[in-house]
N, C-alpha and C positions, 0 to 999 in steps of 0.2 A: 754502700760501703761493700764493696767485694769482699767475700772471703773464700778461703781455699783448706780444704778438707783432707788431711794425710789419712785416709782411713784405715783403722786396724783389719791387720788381715782377718782374724777370727775376735769371736766372741770375749774370748780370754787377752787378748791383746790391747793394748790402747794407741791412740793416734793424736791428732794436733789440729786444731783450728789458726791459720792466719788472717787475721784483718788488715784491708788495705782500704780507709778511708781518706775520703779529702775533706779538707777544711782547713782553717789557720790553726797551727801549732800554738801552744799545747794539747795534743787530742788525748783527752783521759777514757778509760776503758774500765766500763763494771760486766765481772761476768756471773752466770748464775746458770743452775741448770742439773741435771743430774752427775750425780758424782764431782759435785764442786770441791770435797777433800780431795779429790786429783786431779787440780787445776794448779799450776805451777808456772807463780810469775813472778817477777823482781818485783812490782808494785803497779797502781793503776793505770799505769800507762802505758804497760806493757802491751803490745795488738797481738801478742800470741800465745795461747792455751796450749802447755803439753801435759802428755801423759793422759790424755782424755780419755776415756771408757766409753764403749758404744751408751749412748744418749741422748736426749736435747738439751741444747744448751742456748742460751741465750746471750748476746753480746751487747751493749749500748755503748758508743761514742760520740763522746761530748768534745767540740772542739773552744776554741779561745772566746767564738762569738757567741756562742748557748748552744749552738744547732745541734741538732743531735740526731743518731742513726740508730734504730734500731733492726737487730739481725735476729732469727732464730733459727739455728743451725742442726738438723739431724744429721748424730753421724753414727752410721748402721757398720758392723766389718763387711769385710769386704766377700767371705766364704759365712754363710750361715750354718751350711751342714761340714763341718770341716776336720779333720785329724788331723791333729800336732804331733808327730814323731820327735820327740826331743834325743832321744839316745838310743844305741843300742849298745845292750849286755851280753856278751858272747862267752860262751864255756868252750874251752880248747879241745881238738881231738888228739887220741891219745896218738895217731902216728898219721899220716901224710894223708892216707888210703882208708883209716877207719873209719866209719859212719858214727862218733859216740861224742859229738860236737854238739852244741844247740847255742842260737842265738833269740835274745828276745827283743823286741821294739819295746820300748818306753812312751807310751804314745796318750793325750788327750786328747776329747770330743766331744760336741754335740752327739746325743745318741749312742754313748759308749755301748757295745756287748747290746745294741738293740737291733735286728735286723743288719748286722753287719760283720764281714769276713774277712780273713786276711791272705792276700795272695802275694806269696814269694816270688822272686826273682826265678829260682829254683822251679818254678810250676804248681808247687804245693799249695793246697790251700786249705787255712786252718782256722777251729773258732775264737782260738784266742790268739794274741800277736806273742807266739812261743812256736818256733822253727826247731825239733829234736831231731837226735838221731841222723844229720850231716857230716859230712866230712869238710877238711878245710878248704876253704873259698870265701867271696865275697856274696855280699846276702843282702836285700832290701825289699820292704815288704808296701804294698798298697793296697787299703782300704777298700772295698768292695760291698757293693748290699747284696745281700746273703738272698740266695734265689727266694721266689714271692714275696720279697719286701716290697711295700707298696715307694718308696721313698727311692730316689734316684742312688747312685752311686759316690758317696761325699768325697769332697778334695781331700788328698794326704797329702801335706807337708811336710817335707824333710828340713829339721834345722840341724841335720847331723848329717855325715859322710856315713854312704853304706858300711852295714859292719863285715870285719873281717874277721874269720874264724881263722884261728892260727894252729899250729901243732904244739903240744906242750913239749 
């Protein structure tokens, strides 16, 4: 049985498993494994499991002749160490040239706060995902390993456009 796995992007995301068995129709499928409650399919004859969290799954396909195929599938996230920026919150600057605006990245990720810093497109690096005292403009952030950290820089995934600090 041929299986195709759509890997989740991070450990917080979900993917899918699609099976393509050969045999005499109808073919029935039995699913088991980690996160079984997350598996969604219409009935036992469904060849695809959606909303699959990272983990190990087993699928058994049985055709009309009683032939069976068992496959174990490990679903791993594409990025183990990733920070996901889901949105930016901004505080407008009082005038076009005033440096009293702020932007904050709302992000989640593996090891957040441990050995990482936040590098903004303005060139400023911060300990927290907030940049203060900025003029109006467009800002985005990338998460980097802090000086002396043993791990490599995590991957930053943006699920939103850069922030635009406007003028009040």
